[in-house]
C-alpha positions as CSV (number, residue, x, y, z in Angstrom):
1,M,-6.4,19.5,4.1
2,R,-3.7,17.8,6.2
3,F,-0.5,17.8,3.8
4,S,2.9,15.4,5.3
5,A,5.6,15.3,3.2
6,L,6.0,12.6,0.9
7,K,9.2,10.2,2.7
8,K,12.7,10.7,1.6
9,T,11.7,13.7,-0.7
10,D,10.2,17.1,-0.2
11,I,7.1,16.3,-2.0
12,Q,4.3,17.4,-0.4
13,I,1.2,15.2,-0.6
14,S,-2.4,15.7,0.7
15,A,-3.9,13.5,3.1
16,L,-6.8,12.8,1.4
17,G,-5.8,11.5,-1.7
18,L,-7.6,10.6,-4.9
19,G,-8.3,6.6,-6.1
20,T,-9.0,6.6,-10.3
21,N,-9.5,3.5,-10.6
22,A,-13.3,3.8,-11.1
23,V,-11.8,6.8,-13.5
24,G,-11.9,4.8,-16.9
25,G,-11.7,1.6,-15.4
26,H,-13.8,-0.1,-17.9
27,N,-12.1,-3.1,-16.9
28,L,-13.5,-3.1,-13.3
29,F,-16.9,-1.3,-13.3
30,E,-19.5,-1.5,-15.8
31,G,-21.5,2.2,-17.1
32,L,-18.9,3.9,-16.1
33,N,-19.4,7.5,-17.0
34,E,-15.7,9.1,-18.6
35,E,-17.1,13.2,-18.6
36,E,-18.3,12.4,-14.4
37,G,-14.9,10.5,-14.2
38,K,-13.2,13.7,-15.1
39,D,-15.2,16.3,-13.0
40,F,-14.8,14.0,-10.0
41,V,-10.5,14.4,-10.7
42,R,-11.8,18.0,-11.0
43,A,-13.9,18.0,-7.9
44,A,-10.6,17.0,-6.0
45,L,-8.2,19.7,-7.1
46,D,-11.0,22.4,-6.1
47,N,-11.2,20.9,-3.1
48,G,-8.0,20.9,-1.9
49,I,-7.2,17.7,-2.6
50,T,-3.2,17.5,-4.4
51,F,-2.7,13.5,-4.3
52,I,-3.8,11.6,-7.7
53,D,-3.7,7.8,-7.9
54,T,-3.4,6.3,-10.9
55,A,-2.8,2.8,-12.6
56,D,-1.7,1.5,-16.2
57,V,-4.3,-1.4,-15.7
58,Y,-7.2,0.7,-14.9
59,G,-8.9,0.8,-18.3
60,K,-5.9,-0.6,-19.5
61,G,-4.4,3.1,-20.0
62,R,-8.1,4.6,-20.0
63,S,-8.0,5.8,-16.6
64,E,-4.6,7.6,-17.1
65,E,-6.0,9.0,-20.7
66,L,-8.8,10.5,-19.0
67,V,-6.7,11.9,-15.5
68,G,-4.4,14.0,-17.9
69,E,-7.0,15.5,-19.7
70,V,-7.9,17.1,-16.0
71,L,-4.8,17.6,-15.2
72,K,-3.7,19.7,-18.4
73,E,-6.3,22.3,-17.1
74,Y,-4.1,23.0,-13.9
75,D,-0.8,24.4,-13.1
76,R,1.4,21.7,-13.0
77,S,2.6,22.4,-9.5
78,R,-0.7,21.9,-7.9
79,F,-0.6,18.3,-8.1
80,V,1.3,15.2,-7.2
81,V,0.4,12.1,-9.6
82,A,1.8,8.5,-8.7
83,T,0.6,5.8,-11.2
84,K,1.9,2.2,-11.5
85,G,3.2,-0.2,-13.8
86,G,4.6,-3.7,-13.6
87,S,1.3,-5.5,-15.0
88,D,0.9,-6.4,-18.5
89,W,-3.4,-6.2,-19.9
90,R,-2.1,-7.4,-22.9
91,T,-0.7,-9.8,-21.6
92,G,-2.4,-11.0,-18.3
93,T,0.8,-11.1,-16.9
94,R,3.3,-8.9,-14.2
95,N,6.2,-8.1,-15.3
96,N,9.0,-6.2,-13.7
97,S,11.7,-6.1,-15.9
98,P,14.2,-3.2,-15.9
99,E,13.1,-3.4,-20.0
100,Y,9.2,-3.3,-19.3
101,L,9.1,-1.0,-16.1
102,R,10.8,1.9,-18.5
103,S,8.4,1.1,-21.2
104,A,5.7,1.2,-19.2
105,L,7.1,4.1,-17.8
106,E,7.1,6.2,-21.2
107,A,3.7,5.1,-21.9
108,S,2.4,6.3,-18.6
109,L,3.8,9.7,-19.6
110,K,2.5,9.6,-22.5
111,R,-1.5,9.0,-21.4
112,L,-0.8,11.7,-18.8
113,Q,0.9,14.1,-20.7
114,L,3.6,14.9,-18.2
115,D,7.2,14.7,-18.8
116,Y,7.6,13.2,-14.9
117,V,5.3,11.9,-12.4
118,D,5.7,12.3,-8.6
119,L,5.8,8.9,-7.5
120,Y,6.1,5.7,-9.7
121,Y,4.8,2.4,-8.0
122,I,5.7,-1.5,-9.0
123,H,1.9,-2.8,-9.7
124,W,2.8,-6.3,-7.4
125,P,5.7,-8.3,-7.7
126,D,5.9,-10.7,-10.6
127,D,8.2,-13.3,-8.5
128,K,10.2,-14.0,-11.1
129,T,12.3,-10.5,-11.8
130,P,15.1,-9.9,-9.0
131,I,13.7,-7.1,-7.7
132,A,17.1,-5.4,-7.0
133,E,16.8,-5.0,-10.7
134,A,13.9,-3.8,-11.3
135,I,14.4,-0.9,-8.2
136,A,17.9,0.1,-10.0
137,E,16.2,0.6,-13.0
138,L,13.4,3.0,-11.0
139,S,16.4,4.3,-9.3
140,R,18.0,5.2,-13.4
141,L,14.3,6.5,-14.1
142,K,14.5,8.9,-11.7
143,Q,17.7,10.2,-12.3
144,E,17.0,11.2,-15.8
145,G,14.3,12.9,-14.3
146,K,11.5,11.0,-15.4
147,I,10.1,10.2,-11.6
148,K,10.9,11.7,-8.2
149,A,10.2,9.2,-5.4
150,I,10.1,5.4,-6.1
151,G,7.5,2.7,-4.3
152,V,5.7,-0.1,-4.4
153,S,2.7,-1.6,-3.6
154,N,1.4,-5.2,-2.9
155,F,4.7,-6.1,-1.9
156,S,5.4,-8.2,1.5
157,L,7.8,-7.2,4.1
158,D,10.2,-9.4,2.8
159,Q,9.9,-8.0,-0.6
160,L,9.8,-4.6,0.9
161,R,13.1,-5.3,2.6
162,E,14.9,-6.5,-0.9
163,A,13.1,-3.1,-2.9
164,N,14.3,-0.9,0.5
165,S,18.0,-2.6,0.7
166,T,19.1,0.7,-1.4
167,M,16.7,3.2,1.0
168,E,15.5,4.2,-2.2
169,I,11.8,3.0,-1.1
170,S,9.8,6.4,-0.5
171,A,5.9,5.1,-0.1
172,I,4.1,1.8,-0.2
173,Q,0.6,1.0,-1.3
174,L,-1.0,-1.5,0.4
175,E,-4.6,-2.5,1.2
176,Y,-5.2,-1.2,5.0
177,H,-9.2,-0.2,6.6
178,M,-10.5,-0.9,9.6
179,L,-11.5,-4.4,8.5
180,D,-8.5,-5.5,7.6
181,R,-5.5,-4.9,9.9
182,K,-3.0,-7.0,9.2
183,I,-0.2,-4.8,8.4
184,E,0.2,-3.4,11.5
185,E,2.0,-7.0,12.5
186,N,5.1,-6.2,10.8
187,I,5.1,-3.7,7.4
188,L,3.5,-0.9,9.7
189,P,6.4,-0.6,12.3
190,Y,9.3,-1.5,9.4
191,C,7.7,1.5,7.4
192,V,7.5,3.9,10.8
193,E,11.3,2.8,11.5
194,N,12.6,2.6,7.9
195,N,11.1,6.5,6.6
196,I,8.8,4.9,4.4
197,S,5.2,6.7,3.9
198,V,1.8,4.3,4.2
199,V,-0.2,4.9,1.4
200,A,-3.1,3.0,2.6
201,Y,-5.9,1.8,-0.1
202,G,-9.4,0.7,-0.3
203,P,-10.2,2.1,2.9
204,L,-13.4,2.3,2.9
205,A,-13.3,-1.6,2.7
206,F,-14.3,-1.5,-1.2
207,G,-18.0,0.0,0.4
208,I,-19.1,-1.1,3.4
209,L,-17.4,1.2,5.2
210,G,-19.3,3.3,3.5
211,G,-22.0,2.4,5.8
212,N,-24.8,2.0,3.6
213,Y,-25.0,-1.8,3.4
214,T,-27.2,-3.7,5.2
215,K,-26.7,-7.8,5.9
216,D,-29.0,-8.8,3.2
217,L,-27.0,-7.1,0.1
218,Q,-26.8,-9.4,-3.1
219,L,-23.6,-8.3,-5.7
220,E,-23.7,-8.6,-9.0
221,E,-23.2,-12.0,-10.9
222,G,-19.8,-9.8,-12.1
223,D,-19.2,-7.6,-9.1
224,W,-15.4,-8.2,-8.9
225,R,-15.6,-8.0,-4.8
226,N,-17.3,-11.2,-4.8
227,R,-13.7,-13.1,-4.7
228,V,-13.0,-11.1,-2.3
229,P,-13.3,-12.3,1.6
230,L,-14.4,-9.5,3.0
231,F,-18.2,-10.1,1.4
232,Q,-18.5,-13.5,1.4
233,K,-21.2,-15.3,3.5
234,G,-20.3,-15.4,7.1
235,N,-17.7,-13.0,7.2
236,F,-20.0,-9.8,5.6
237,E,-22.7,-10.1,7.9
238,K,-20.1,-10.2,10.8
239,N,-18.9,-6.8,9.0
240,I,-21.7,-5.2,8.7
241,E,-22.7,-6.1,13.0
242,I,-19.2,-3.8,13.6
243,V,-20.4,-1.4,11.0
244,E,-23.7,-0.5,12.7
245,K,-21.2,0.1,16.4
246,L,-18.9,2.4,14.7
247,K,-21.8,4.5,13.4
248,E,-22.3,5.1,17.7
249,V,-19.0,6.4,17.2
250,A,-19.2,8.4,14.4
251,D,-22.2,9.6,16.4
252,K,-20.3,10.9,19.0
253,K,-18.3,12.9,16.8
254,G,-20.8,14.1,14.4
255,T,-19.2,12.7,11.5
256,D,-20.5,9.6,9.5
257,V,-19.2,6.0,9.6
258,S,-16.9,6.9,6.5
259,N,-15.0,9.7,7.7
260,L,-14.5,7.9,11.1
261,A,-12.9,4.9,8.7
262,L,-10.5,7.4,6.8
263,A,-9.9,9.7,10.1
264,W,-9.5,6.8,12.1
265,L,-6.5,5.6,9.4
266,L,-5.1,8.8,9.8
267,E,-4.3,8.0,12.7
268,Q,-1.7,5.4,12.2
269,P,1.4,5.8,12.7
270,G,3.1,5.7,9.2
271,V,0.3,6.6,7.3
272,D,0.8,9.7,5.2
273,A,-2.3,9.4,2.6
274,V,-5.4,7.3,2.7
275,I,-6.9,7.2,-1.4
276,P,-10.5,6.5,-1.2
277,G,-12.3,6.1,-4.9
278,G,-15.1,7.0,-6.5
279,K,-16.9,8.0,-9.7
280,K,-19.0,10.6,-8.3
281,P,-18.2,14.8,-8.0
282,E,-19.9,14.4,-4.8
283,Q,-18.2,11.7,-2.9
284,V,-15.1,13.6,-3.3
285,E,-16.9,16.4,-1.2
286,S,-18.4,13.8,1.5
287,N,-14.8,12.7,2.0
288,I,-13.0,16.1,2.2
289,A,-14.3,16.3,6.2
290,A,-12.2,13.3,7.0
291,A,-9.0,15.1,6.6
292,E,-9.7,18.2,9.8
293,I,-11.8,15.2,12.5
294,R,-9.0,14.1,15.0
295,L,-9.3,11.5,17.2
296,E,-8.7,11.3,20.7
297,A,-6.7,8.6,22.6
298,E,-10.3,7.2,24.5
299,L,-11.8,7.2,21.1
300,M,-9.3,5.7,19.3
301,D,-9.5,2.5,22.5
302,E,-12.9,2.9,21.7
303,I,-12.8,1.8,18.5
304,D,-9.6,-0.7,18.6
305,S,-12.4,-2.4,21.2
306,I,-14.6,-2.6,18.0
307,L,-12.6,-4.0,15.3
308,Q,-10.9,-6.7,18.4
309,P,-12.5,-9.0,16.0
310,T,-10.5,-8.1,12.6
311,R,-7.4,-8.3,14.7
């Protein structure tokens, strides 16, 4: 497993993290098995993944509860926990007010059964609370020892600049994968220049880069991915064509397209971790190999030529 320092801290995070939105995320996925979800987290911790990512909105707190139950089985020094707040599922609104963020963090700590979290993100900007006020509250929580590092998620470049005006932002979590490279235009360079770790979520394009889909895939009516442009008619077929070409590159490295996609992200300047999600322990074991794959410049150029339509 590769490790890197979370920017502006001495916290070491595994390059391959674990996304836990499907661990108790009953509001996002149907038919989840909670015991299987806990085994998914155990598989990560038992196989060298130390960076565990969750959020209070996943399962309306249930993901944090299940993750917390597993973490109690392990020494606190063995894992790094990131969670997110600022979206109130009770009202269906985003709330970055200092009062709400403090109460949300306290509730998360209780569910996780922890005294502190290593990294706390504002999940989404609420477009009404001055960002400086929200970050100032997180700074106070950091001084109190309840969080070790401050992050933001789903912020635009201008919002990130405002959040980082006091240079306290250690990480930003954003959607980033082979089929969506828009952050390369300005956010990624800004993060490199300003010492901010980029944590990529959705690294397998919500399943497309898993390599198992065909053009005739039909999502179920209630599947949230029906709202994602990647899956919309016209886009989806083109994405599958790209995946088929990427499979040929993966074959050259003796791997599969999903691990190629994760390894490609880890080659990008500024990306310190990727957090693929999943539901089953075997998915963790399949992803582990990606952390050890190195892609030569020639291979990166070949991949870039295949991905040109996505830029």
